[in-house]
Structures are given as C-alpha cells and as structure tokens.
N, C-alpha and C positions, 0 to 999 in steps of 0.2 A: 443507430449504433446500439444494437442489443448487447447489454452487459450480462455476463454470466456471474451470478451471485454465488459467493463461496461462504460467507458468514460474517457475523458480527462478533465482537469481543464477547465471550461467554459471561463476562463479569461487567457488562455495560451498566452504567448507572441510570439508564433510561434515556440518554441522549443519542442512542443508536450509533455509537462510535467506539472504537474504530471499526471499519468495514473493509472487506476485500472483494474485488470483482476482477474479472478478466474480460477484455474486449478481444474476442477471438478474431474478428474481422481485421482489426488494426494490429493484432498481436501485441497488446499492451496490457500491463497490470494497472489496476486502478485501486488506489488506497485512500481511504478517508481516515485521518488520524488527528492526534492532538498537535496543535501548532507548537513548534519549537520555541522555547524561551530564548531570551537574548544570549544567555551563556552558551547554550547548545548551538545556537546560530553562529556565534563567534567561533566556537571550536570547529564547526564544519567549514567555516570560511578559511580556516588555517590551511586547508588542502586545496583551495581554489575558490573562485567567485561562484555565486549562486545568481543566475540571471533572474531578472524581474518576472519572467514567465514560469519560474520554478519555485518550489517551496520545500522546506525540510519539515517532515511530519514524523511523529513518533507512533510506533505500534508496539504493544506489549508482546513479550516472548510467548505468552500463553496463547497467542494467535498463530503459532507456528503451524499447527495442523491445517488451518484454513489457507495459509500462505503456501504450504507444501502442496495441498490439493490443487490450488491455482497453478502452481509451477508444473505439476504433473500434467494437468489439462493443456497447458500451453505447449509443453513438449510433445504431447500426443498430436495436437493440432498441426504442429510444424512438420511432423513426419508425413502427413498426408500428401 
C-alpha cells in the first residue's frame, strides 16, 4: 500500500506529527495526529459510540492546506 505523502504540521515540535497521507489504492485518507484527551473523547461520544478499531485524533487548522491537497488528489483519482 503506497501512501502519498502530503505533509507534516509546519510547526511540528520534532515528533513529526501531525501528518497527512492519501492511500490512492484504497481511496482512504490517513492522518497521524494527537490523541484526544478524555474530555474531547467524551464530547465525541455524545454523538455516538467509537468502536475499538477507531480513534479520535486532533489536527491543527494550520494543516488545512495539506488536507485540502489530499482532498483534491482523492477527487481527481475518483474521476478516473
């Protein structure tokens, strides 16, 4: 599964996080982000359960450009 890399947080503190990729073969976005704390997790749970196979991660708004580029690439790939 080759991932297409779109970028890391421009203000990363050296831990190389958060990061955005696109898996073009599976048509899935892949995000590496900060784990949600208990308060955020509880707020997200108010809209429904979070399965054990899923997680809530946080990405800063300053990564909008990398996320937008990944979205555009996914849409172009779907048109093919």
